[in-house]
PALUM-721439 format. One record per residue (C-alpha): residue number from 1; residue in one letter; x, y, z. Coordinates in nm, 3 decimals, padded with zeros to 5 digits. Layout:
<recs>
<i=NUM&aa=A&u=X&v=Y&w=Z>
...
</recs>
This chain:
<recs>
<i=1&aa=M&u=16.623&v=-15.552&w=-11.298>
<i=2&aa=N&u=16.887&v=-15.721&w=-11.515>
<i=3&aa=W&u=17.094&v=-15.538&w=-11.771>
<i=4&aa=W&u=16.897&v=-15.669&w=-12.069>
<i=5&aa=Q&u=16.567&v=-15.539&w=-11.938>
<i=6&aa=K&u=16.727&v=-15.206&w=-11.858>
<i=7&aa=L&u=16.875&v=-15.184&w=-12.208>
<i=8&aa=K&u=16.540&v=-15.259&w=-12.372>
<i=9&aa=K&u=16.379&v=-14.975&w=-12.178>
<i=10&aa=N&u=16.632&v=-14.723&w=-12.308>
<i=11&aa=P&u=16.466&v=-14.569&w=-12.619>
<i=12&aa=L&u=16.786&v=-14.416&w=-12.755>
<i=13&aa=A&u=16.980&v=-14.743&w=-12.725>
<i=14&aa=K&u=16.688&v=-14.926&w=-12.887>
<i=15&aa=F&u=16.686&v=-14.676&w=-13.174>
<i=16&aa=G&u=17.061&v=-14.722&w=-13.224>
<i=17&aa=A&u=17.027&v=-15.102&w=-13.225>
<i=18&aa=I&u=16.740&v=-15.095&w=-13.475>
<i=19&aa=V&u=16.931&v=-14.863&w=-13.710>
<i=20&aa=L&u=17.238&v=-15.088&w=-13.698>
<i=21&aa=I&u=17.033&v=-15.404&w=-13.757>
<i=22&aa=I&u=16.869&v=-15.243&w=-14.063>
<i=23&aa=F&u=17.201&v=-15.116&w=-14.201>
<i=24&aa=Y&u=17.395&v=-15.441&w=-14.153>
<i=25&aa=S&u=17.108&v=-15.654&w=-14.286>
<i=26&aa=S&u=17.082&v=-15.431&w=-14.593>
<i=27&aa=V&u=17.450&v=-15.441&w=-14.685>
<i=28&aa=I&u=17.471&v=-15.817&w=-14.627>
<i=29&aa=A&u=17.178&v=-15.862&w=-14.866>
<i=30&aa=A&u=17.307&v=-15.594&w=-15.107>
<i=31&aa=G&u=17.322&v=-15.836&w=-15.399>
<i=32&aa=F&u=16.947&v=-15.895&w=-15.365>
<i=33&aa=I&u=16.830&v=-15.546&w=-15.267>
<i=34&aa=A&u=17.048&v=-15.345&w=-15.508>
<i=35&aa=P&u=16.895&v=-15.348&w=-15.858>
<i=36&aa=Y&u=17.224&v=-15.315&w=-16.053>
<i=37&aa=D&u=17.593&v=-15.400&w=-16.056>
<i=38&aa=P&u=17.767&v=-15.125&w=-15.852>
<i=39&aa=I&u=18.056&v=-15.088&w=-16.099>
<i=40&aa=K&u=17.863&v=-15.124&w=-16.426>
<i=41&aa=Q&u=17.821&v=-14.801&w=-16.622>
<i=42&aa=Q&u=17.497&v=-14.708&w=-16.794>
<i=43&aa=A&u=17.520&v=-14.584&w=-17.152>
<i=44&aa=N&u=17.459&v=-14.207&w=-17.164>
<i=45&aa=G&u=17.363&v=-14.220&w=-16.801>
<i=46&aa=S&u=17.612&v=-14.009&w=-16.606>
<i=47&aa=L&u=17.489&v=-13.763&w=-16.340>
<i=48&aa=L&u=17.122&v=-13.852&w=-16.381>
<i=49&aa=P&u=16.894&v=-13.729&w=-16.101>
<i=50&aa=P&u=16.679&v=-13.976&w=-15.902>
<i=51&aa=T&u=16.434&v=-14.140&w=-16.140>
<i=52&aa=K&u=16.084&v=-13.994&w=-16.124>
<i=53&aa=V&u=15.812&v=-14.252&w=-16.055>
<i=54&aa=H&u=15.473&v=-14.204&w=-16.218>
<i=55&aa=W&u=15.149&v=-14.326&w=-16.062>
<i=56&aa=V&u=14.900&v=-14.165&w=-16.297>
<i=57&aa=S&u=14.860&v=-14.257&w=-16.663>
<i=58&aa=K&u=14.831&v=-13.997&w=-16.939>
<i=59&aa=S&u=14.456&v=-14.047&w=-16.932>
<i=60&aa=G&u=14.450&v=-13.928&w=-16.571>
<i=61&aa=Q&u=14.382&v=-14.265&w=-16.403>
<i=62&aa=F&u=14.581&v=-14.417&w=-16.117>
<i=63&aa=T&u=14.791&v=-14.712&w=-16.225>
<i=64&aa=L&u=15.078&v=-14.930&w=-16.109>
<i=65&aa=P&u=15.406&v=-14.736&w=-16.079>
<i=66&aa=Y&u=15.612&v=-14.693&w=-16.394>
<i=67&aa=I&u=15.907&v=-14.489&w=-16.521>
<i=68&aa=Y&u=16.042&v=-14.362&w=-16.852>
<i=69&aa=P&u=16.386&v=-14.425&w=-17.006>
<i=70&aa=T&u=16.612&v=-14.132&w=-16.916>
<i=71&aa=I&u=16.950&v=-14.037&w=-17.059>
<i=72&aa=Q&u=17.181&v=-13.739&w=-17.033>
<i=73&aa=G&u=17.154&v=-13.461&w=-17.285>
<i=74&aa=D&u=17.362&v=-13.157&w=-17.366>
<i=75&aa=T&u=17.488&v=-12.914&w=-17.102>
<i=76&aa=D&u=17.329&v=-12.571&w=-17.070>
<i=77&aa=L&u=17.627&v=-12.340&w=-17.119>
<i=78&aa=E&u=17.462&v=-12.055&w=-16.926>
<i=79&aa=T&u=17.367&v=-12.243&w=-16.609>
<i=80&aa=G&u=17.604&v=-12.543&w=-16.629>
<i=81&aa=K&u=17.316&v=-12.785&w=-16.576>
<i=82&aa=R&u=17.292&v=-13.107&w=-16.772>
<i=83&aa=L&u=16.976&v=-13.139&w=-16.976>
<i=84&aa=I&u=16.788&v=-13.464&w=-16.929>
<i=85&aa=E&u=16.612&v=-13.644&w=-17.215>
<i=86&aa=V&u=16.307&v=-13.851&w=-17.121>
<i=87&aa=D&u=16.149&v=-14.092&w=-17.371>
<i=88&aa=E&u=15.779&v=-14.091&w=-17.280>
<i=89&aa=T&u=15.693&v=-14.336&w=-17.557>
<i=90&aa=K&u=15.841&v=-14.633&w=-17.369>
<i=91&aa=P&u=15.695&v=-14.661&w=-17.016>
<i=92&aa=S&u=15.855&v=-14.933&w=-16.804>
<i=93&aa=P&u=15.655&v=-15.082&w=-16.515>
<i=94&aa=L&u=15.818&v=-15.106&w=-16.171>
<i=95&aa=R&u=15.786&v=-15.445&w=-16.005>
<i=96&aa=L&u=15.900&v=-15.630&w=-15.694>
<i=97&aa=F&u=16.119&v=-15.941&w=-15.724>
<i=98&aa=V&u=16.260&v=-15.891&w=-16.072>
<i=99&aa=A&u=16.524&v=-16.112&w=-16.237>
<i=100&aa=D&u=16.806&v=-15.951&w=-16.436>
<i=101&aa=A&u=16.962&v=-16.071&w=-16.761>
<i=102&aa=K&u=17.190&v=-16.312&w=-16.570>
<i=103&aa=G&u=16.897&v=-16.470&w=-16.387>
<i=104&aa=N&u=16.976&v=-16.305&w=-16.053>
<i=105&aa=W&u=16.676&v=-16.191&w=-15.853>
<i=106&aa=H&u=16.648&v=-15.842&w=-15.706>
<i=107&aa=L&u=16.403&v=-15.687&w=-15.462>
<i=108&aa=F&u=16.276&v=-15.439&w=-15.719>
<i=109&aa=G&u=16.338&v=-15.331&w=-16.077>
<i=110&aa=T&u=16.174&v=-15.267&w=-16.412>
<i=111&aa=T&u=16.043&v=-15.498&w=-16.680>
<i=112&aa=G&u=16.119&v=-15.257&w=-16.964>
<i=113&aa=E&u=16.408&v=-15.061&w=-17.112>
<i=114&aa=A&u=16.422&v=-14.791&w=-16.844>
<i=115&aa=K&u=16.671&v=-14.798&w=-16.556>
<i=116&aa=F&u=16.535&v=-14.722&w=-16.211>
<i=117&aa=N&u=16.802&v=-14.512&w=-16.042>
<i=118&aa=L&u=16.652&v=-14.456&w=-15.700>
<i=119&aa=L&u=16.927&v=-14.213&w=-15.596>
<i=120&aa=G&u=17.044&v=-14.112&w=-15.943>
<i=121&aa=T&u=17.379&v=-14.200&w=-16.104>
<i=122&aa=D&u=17.733&v=-14.077&w=-16.043>
<i=123&aa=D&u=17.972&v=-13.909&w=-16.285>
<i=124&aa=Q&u=18.055&v=-14.249&w=-16.441>
<i=125&aa=G&u=17.694&v=-14.352&w=-16.498>
<i=126&aa=R&u=17.683&v=-14.604&w=-16.212>
<i=127&aa=D&u=17.370&v=-14.653&w=-16.002>
<i=128&aa=Q&u=17.416&v=-14.461&w=-15.678>
<i=129&aa=F&u=17.179&v=-14.673&w=-15.468>
<i=130&aa=S&u=17.354&v=-14.997&w=-15.568>
<i=131&aa=R&u=17.695&v=-14.845&w=-15.488>
<i=132&aa=L&u=17.564&v=-14.722&w=-15.154>
<i=133&aa=L&u=17.458&v=-15.071&w=-15.048>
<i=134&aa=H&u=17.768&v=-15.252&w=-15.175>
<i=135&aa=G&u=17.997&v=-14.979&w=-15.041>
<i=136&aa=G&u=17.838&v=-15.016&w=-14.700>
<i=137&aa=R&u=17.992&v=-15.361&w=-14.669>
<i=138&aa=I&u=18.337&v=-15.205&w=-14.643>
<i=139&aa=S&u=18.236&v=-14.899&w=-14.443>
<i=140&aa=L&u=18.038&v=-15.096&w=-14.183>
<i=141&aa=F&u=18.256&v=-15.404&w=-14.147>
<i=142&aa=I&u=18.583&v=-15.214&w=-14.125>
<i=143&aa=G&u=18.489&v=-15.127&w=-13.767>
<i=144&aa=I&u=18.413&v=-15.489&w=-13.677>
<i=145&aa=V&u=18.741&v=-15.609&w=-13.827>
<i=146&aa=G&u=18.935&v=-15.329&w=-13.658>
<i=147&aa=V&u=18.791&v=-15.404&w=-13.315>
<i=148&aa=A&u=18.846&v=-15.778&w=-13.364>
<i=149&aa=L&u=19.217&v=-15.710&w=-13.422>
<i=150&aa=T&u=19.276&v=-15.426&w=-13.175>
<i=151&aa=F&u=19.094&v=-15.547&w=-12.866>
<i=152&aa=P&u=19.245&v=-15.894&w=-12.820>
<i=153&aa=L&u=19.590&v=-15.738&w=-12.861>
<i=154&aa=G&u=19.520&v=-15.456&w=-12.615>
<i=155&aa=M&u=19.356&v=-15.692&w=-12.363>
<i=156&aa=I&u=19.641&v=-15.943&w=-12.355>
<i=157&aa=I&u=19.922&v=-15.685&w=-12.351>
<i=158&aa=G&u=19.745&v=-15.476&w=-12.086>
<i=159&aa=G&u=19.669&v=-15.784&w=-11.879>
<i=160&aa=I&u=20.030&v=-15.905&w=-11.888>
<i=161&aa=S&u=20.159&v=-15.557&w=-11.802>
<i=162&aa=G&u=19.930&v=-15.514&w=-11.504>
<i=163&aa=Y&u=19.958&v=-15.867&w=-11.367>
<i=164&aa=I&u=20.335&v=-15.921&w=-11.398>
<i=165&aa=G&u=20.445&v=-15.563&w=-11.319>
<i=166&aa=G&u=20.810&v=-15.473&w=-11.271>
<i=167&aa=W&u=21.029&v=-15.411&w=-11.574>
<i=168&aa=T&u=20.775&v=-15.579&w=-11.802>
<i=169&aa=D&u=20.513&v=-15.327&w=-11.699>
<i=170&aa=T&u=20.754&v=-15.035&w=-11.738>
<i=171&aa=I&u=20.868&v=-15.134&w=-12.088>
<i=172&aa=I&u=20.517&v=-15.203&w=-12.216>
<i=173&aa=M&u=20.374&v=-14.879&w=-12.080>
<i=174&aa=R&u=20.657&v=-14.668&w=-12.218>
<i=175&aa=L&u=20.603&v=-14.829&w=-12.561>
<i=176&aa=A&u=20.230&v=-14.759&w=-12.533>
<i=177&aa=E&u=20.296&v=-14.396&w=-12.449>
<i=178&aa=V&u=20.521&v=-14.361&w=-12.754>
<i=179&aa=L&u=20.253&v=-14.509&w=-12.982>
<i=180&aa=M&u=19.986&v=-14.282&w=-12.831>
<i=181&aa=T&u=20.188&v=-13.973&w=-12.923>
<i=182&aa=F&u=20.158&v=-14.047&w=-13.296>
<i=183&aa=P&u=19.898&v=-13.810&w=-13.452>
<i=184&aa=G&u=19.635&v=-14.044&w=-13.591>
<i=185&aa=I&u=19.522&v=-13.868&w=-13.908>
<i=186&aa=Y&u=19.876&v=-13.786&w=-14.024>
<i=187&aa=L&u=19.983&v=-14.144&w=-13.963>
<i=188&aa=L&u=19.690&v=-14.275&w=-14.167>
<i=189&aa=V&u=19.768&v=-14.041&w=-14.455>
<i=190&aa=S&u=20.132&v=-14.150&w=-14.448>
<i=191&aa=L&u=20.037&v=-14.518&w=-14.446>
<i=192&aa=G&u=19.794&v=-14.471&w=-14.735>
<i=193&aa=A&u=20.055&v=-14.286&w=-14.940>
<i=194&aa=V&u=20.331&v=-14.546&w=-14.904>
<i=195&aa=L&u=20.122&v=-14.854&w=-14.981>
<i=196&aa=P&u=20.219&v=-15.026&w=-15.308>
<i=197&aa=P&u=20.005&v=-14.901&w=-15.601>
<i=198&aa=G&u=19.929&v=-15.251&w=-15.730>
<i=199&aa=L&u=19.720&v=-15.355&w=-15.428>
<i=200&aa=T&u=19.351&v=-15.427&w=-15.476>
<i=201&aa=S&u=19.094&v=-15.239&w=-15.269>
<i=202&aa=T&u=19.045&v=-15.543&w=-15.046>
<i=203&aa=Q&u=19.418&v=-15.575&w=-14.983>
<i=204&aa=R&u=19.450&v=-15.203&w=-14.907>
<i=205&aa=F&u=19.152&v=-15.228&w=-14.675>
<i=206&aa=L&u=19.293&v=-15.520&w=-14.477>
<i=207&aa=L&u=19.645&v=-15.377&w=-14.466>
<i=208&aa=I&u=19.535&v=-15.035&w=-14.341>
<i=209&aa=V&u=19.313&v=-15.192&w=-14.074>
<i=210&aa=A&u=19.590&v=-15.428&w=-13.962>
<i=211&aa=I&u=19.851&v=-15.151&w=-13.935>
<i=212&aa=T&u=19.610&v=-14.920&w=-13.756>
<i=213&aa=S&u=19.510&v=-15.194&w=-13.513>
<i=214&aa=L&u=19.874&v=-15.259&w=-13.426>
<i=215&aa=I&u=19.898&v=-14.895&w=-13.315>
<i=216&aa=N&u=19.557&v=-14.841&w=-13.154>
<i=217&aa=W&u=19.602&v=-15.110&w=-12.889>
<i=218&aa=A&u=19.803&v=-14.875&w=-12.669>
<i=219&aa=G&u=19.515&v=-14.675&w=-12.520>
<i=220&aa=L&u=19.312&v=-14.988&w=-12.446>
<i=221&aa=A&u=19.613&v=-15.162&w=-12.292>
<i=222&aa=R&u=19.666&v=-14.875&w=-12.046>
<i=223&aa=V&u=19.306&v=-14.891&w=-11.926>
<i=224&aa=V&u=19.308&v=-15.271&w=-11.897>
<i=225&aa=R&u=19.638&v=-15.256&w=-11.710>
<i=226&aa=G&u=19.486&v=-15.018&w=-11.455>
<i=227&aa=Q&u=19.191&v=-15.251&w=-11.394>
<i=228&aa=V&u=19.414&v=-15.556&w=-11.369>
<i=229&aa=L&u=19.626&v=-15.390&w=-11.099>
<i=230&aa=S&u=19.323&v=-15.391&w=-10.868>
<i=231&aa=I&u=19.172&v=-15.721&w=-10.982>
<i=232&aa=K&u=19.491&v=-15.924&w=-10.927>
<i=233&aa=E&u=19.476&v=-15.859&w=-10.553>
<i=234&aa=R&u=19.131&v=-16.015&w=-10.511>
<i=235&aa=E&u=19.079&v=-16.343&w=-10.330>
<i=236&aa=F&u=18.990&v=-16.559&w=-10.632>
<i=237&aa=V&u=19.309&v=-16.455&w=-10.813>
<i=238&aa=Q&u=19.518&v=-16.522&w=-10.501>
<i=239&aa=A&u=19.353&v=-16.865&w=-10.473>
<i=240&aa=A&u=19.431&v=-16.949&w=-10.837>
<i=241&aa=R&u=19.792&v=-16.845&w=-10.782>
<i=242&aa=A&u=19.818&v=-17.054&w=-10.464>
<i=243&aa=M&u=19.689&v=-17.359&w=-10.655>
<i=244&aa=G&u=19.982&v=-17.328&w=-10.898>
<i=245&aa=G&u=19.808&v=-17.159&w=-11.189>
<i=246&aa=K&u=20.044&v=-17.018&w=-11.450>
<i=247&aa=P&u=20.036&v=-16.638&w=-11.497>
<i=248&aa=I&u=19.907&v=-16.647&w=-11.856>
<i=249&aa=Y&u=19.629&v=-16.890&w=-11.753>
<i=250&aa=I&u=19.526&v=-16.672&w=-11.459>
<i=251&aa=I&u=19.527&v=-16.361&w=-11.675>
<i=252&aa=I&u=19.308&v=-16.511&w=-11.949>
<i=253&aa=R&u=19.085&v=-16.729&w=-11.732>
<i=254&aa=H&u=19.033&v=-16.518&w=-11.419>
<i=255&aa=V&u=19.153&v=-16.160&w=-11.462>
<i=256&aa=L&u=19.050&v=-16.044&w=-11.810>
<i=257&aa=P&u=18.686&v=-16.168&w=-11.782>
<i=258&aa=Q&u=18.644&v=-15.922&w=-11.495>
<i=259&aa=T&u=18.704&v=-15.637&w=-11.745>
<i=260&aa=A&u=18.432&v=-15.762&w=-11.984>
<i=261&aa=T&u=18.186&v=-15.483&w=-11.900>
<i=262&aa=Y&u=18.432&v=-15.211&w=-11.991>
<i=263&aa=L&u=18.550&v=-15.395&w=-12.302>
<i=264&aa=I&u=18.199&v=-15.443&w=-12.441>
<i=265&aa=I&u=18.118&v=-15.076&w=-12.400>
<i=266&aa=S&u=18.455&v=-14.964&w=-12.532>
<i=267&aa=A&u=18.432&v=-15.190&w=-12.838>
<i=268&aa=T&u=18.091&v=-15.049&w=-12.926>
<i=269&aa=L&u=18.222&v=-14.694&w=-12.902>
<i=270&aa=A&u=18.542&v=-14.774&w=-13.093>
<i=271&aa=V&u=18.372&v=-14.895&w=-13.413>
<i=272&aa=P&u=18.276&v=-14.541&w=-13.529>
<i=273&aa=G&u=18.642&v=-14.443&w=-13.514>
<i=274&aa=F&u=18.734&v=-14.705&w=-13.774>
<i=275&aa=I&u=18.438&v=-14.603&w=-13.992>
<i=276&aa=G&u=18.556&v=-14.243&w=-13.979>
<i=277&aa=M&u=18.911&v=-14.354&w=-14.059>
<i=278&aa=E&u=18.795&v=-14.531&w=-14.375>
<i=279&aa=A&u=18.583&v=-14.234&w=-14.477>
<i=280&aa=V&u=18.871&v=-13.988&w=-14.439>
<i=281&aa=L&u=19.123&v=-14.205&w=-14.625>
<i=282&aa=S&u=18.884&v=-14.282&w=-14.909>
<i=283&aa=L&u=18.773&v=-13.919&w=-14.927>
<i=284&aa=I&u=19.130&v=-13.804&w=-14.994>
<i=285&aa=G&u=19.197&v=-14.092&w=-15.234>
<i=286&aa=L&u=19.418&v=-14.308&w=-15.010>
<i=287&aa=G&u=19.166&v=-14.572&w=-14.906>
<i=288&aa=I&u=18.934&v=-14.784&w=-15.116>
<i=289&aa=Q&u=19.001&v=-14.707&w=-15.482>
<i=290&aa=Q&u=18.754&v=-14.658&w=-15.765>
<i=291&aa=P&u=18.563&v=-14.829&w=-15.916>
<i=292&aa=D&u=18.506&v=-15.028&w=-15.593>
<i=293&aa=P&u=18.255&v=-14.838&w=-15.382>
<i=294&aa=S&u=18.272&v=-14.728&w=-15.020>
<i=295&aa=W&u=18.090&v=-14.449&w=-14.842>
<i=296&aa=G&u=18.417&v=-14.262&w=-14.811>
<i=297&aa=N&u=18.512&v=-14.258&w=-15.178>
<i=298&aa=M&u=18.152&v=-14.179&w=-15.273>
<i=299&aa=L&u=18.193&v=-13.864&w=-15.064>
<i=300&aa=S&u=18.504&v=-13.774&w=-15.263>
<i=301&aa=L&u=18.270&v=-13.627&w=-15.527>
<i=302&aa=A&u=18.214&v=-13.343&w=-15.278>
<i=303&aa=T&u=18.555&v=-13.207&w=-15.380>
<i=304&aa=N&u=18.397&v=-13.108&w=-15.712>
<i=305&aa=A&u=18.215&v=-12.780&w=-15.647>
<i=306&aa=S&u=17.987&v=-12.814&w=-15.950>
<i=307&aa=I&u=17.865&v=-13.156&w=-15.837>
<i=308&aa=L&u=17.818&v=-13.030&w=-15.481>
<i=309&aa=V&u=17.588&v=-12.753&w=-15.610>
<i=310&aa=L&u=17.419&v=-12.912&w=-15.911>
<i=311&aa=Q&u=17.400&v=-13.281&w=-15.810>
<i=312&aa=P&u=17.359&v=-13.281&w=-15.429>
<i=313&aa=W&u=17.189&v=-13.622&w=-15.440>
<i=314&aa=L&u=17.535&v=-13.774&w=-15.488>
<i=315&aa=I&u=17.667&v=-13.630&w=-15.160>
<i=316&aa=W&u=17.386&v=-13.644&w=-14.907>
<i=317&aa=P&u=17.311&v=-14.022&w=-14.898>
<i=318&aa=P&u=17.664&v=-14.144&w=-14.799>
<i=319&aa=A&u=17.708&v=-13.847&w=-14.563>
<i=320&aa=V&u=17.377&v=-13.914&w=-14.387>
<i=321&aa=L&u=17.449&v=-14.289&w=-14.359>
<i=322&aa=I&u=17.791&v=-14.226&w=-14.202>
<i=323&aa=I&u=17.638&v=-13.982&w=-13.953>
<i=324&aa=L&u=17.353&v=-14.219&w=-13.866>
<i=325&aa=T&u=17.589&v=-14.515&w=-13.824>
<i=326&aa=V&u=17.824&v=-14.326&w=-13.592>
<i=327&aa=L&u=17.526&v=-14.187&w=-13.396>
<i=328&aa=A&u=17.368&v=-14.534&w=-13.365>
<i=329&aa=F&u=17.690&v=-14.691&w=-13.231>
<i=330&aa=N&u=17.731&v=-14.408&w=-12.980>
<i=331&aa=L&u=17.370&v=-14.437&w=-12.861>
<i=332&aa=L&u=17.402&v=-14.813&w=-12.825>
<i=333&aa=G&u=17.734&v=-14.775&w=-12.642>
<i=334&aa=D&u=17.586&v=-14.522&w=-12.400>
<i=335&aa=G&u=17.290&v=-14.754&w=-12.341>
<i=336&aa=L&u=17.520&v=-15.049&w=-12.270>
<i=337&aa=R&u=17.724&v=-14.835&w=-12.030>
<i=338&aa=D&u=17.412&v=-14.741&w=-11.834>
<i=339&aa=A&u=17.274&v=-15.096&w=-11.840>
<i=340&aa=L&u=17.599&v=-15.266&w=-11.737>
<i=341&aa=D&u=17.685&v=-15.015&w=-11.463>
<i=342&aa=P&u=17.715&v=-15.227&w=-11.146>
<i=343&aa=R&u=17.557&v=-14.950&w=-10.940>
<i=344&aa=S&u=17.248&v=-14.946&w=-11.163>
<i=345&aa=L&u=17.223&v=-15.327&w=-11.157>
<i=346&aa=Q&u=17.192&v=-15.318&w=-10.780>
<i=347&aa=R&u=16.887&v=-15.091&w=-10.788>
</recs>
């Protein structure tokens, strides 16, 4: 049984893969699926609950779904709750494939005055569902970018250290040990605090990922170095050396491909770490800055106790998506580890 067949028969790995496919497809197509601009504020529309959909007309008959225009009202001074004003004189039908005022098509929307806020609105009157989809682009792809920067660096440095040995190996490993002693979360907070204030969210995002990747290669390099120490003594490596192959060519062409199984599994399991890093930095205000959305800075509303109690719909969606994404990557990584295990492939 090959590894692909074994992976397909793992229900947990299949669940993780399906979840990730749905999430990545949704955020890539966010401009079409999301009904509104993620940074556009709705007039009198802050902290609105999820819009109620009606399926029954006032005469009691089933009809196509529709909603009513909803705006914020006054605040109840006794309970602290915001009163909601619903205009039941202007029903707005819900439809699939609706064009907005700019001529852009969306998966769903209304053909009337009402705004369909599937997950409500935040404290600035921005549609929460649209921000969730657009913010997922940063939160999901930060892991891909981080792995793409960290792993080639760790592979090459670890391969050179293990293959060449001697003083080169000693210097590289001592440097790696120094980098591994840095406490990760404190380092991230320090980096976020010293970044220039004029940077855009995209620039902050790329800079934080690049700096973090330059530090996170150390652990991977140590593991790759250990594997290379055993691989370099095999016959095919000795043959390449005897034929006059240069060390860097032998490392890249013959040695590092032998570590592919470990690297694939490790990369899958490393992505959640970058997602968590972005969430923590944005949560404490040092990552992606408002009004640009990310799952991390959407969670920053949890620091407001009144919102946490009175508007929980603002907190649960990004929290659940982060948990599901991390769980899906871990399940897929565990499935790949079982499927690519040489001992299981022989059975």
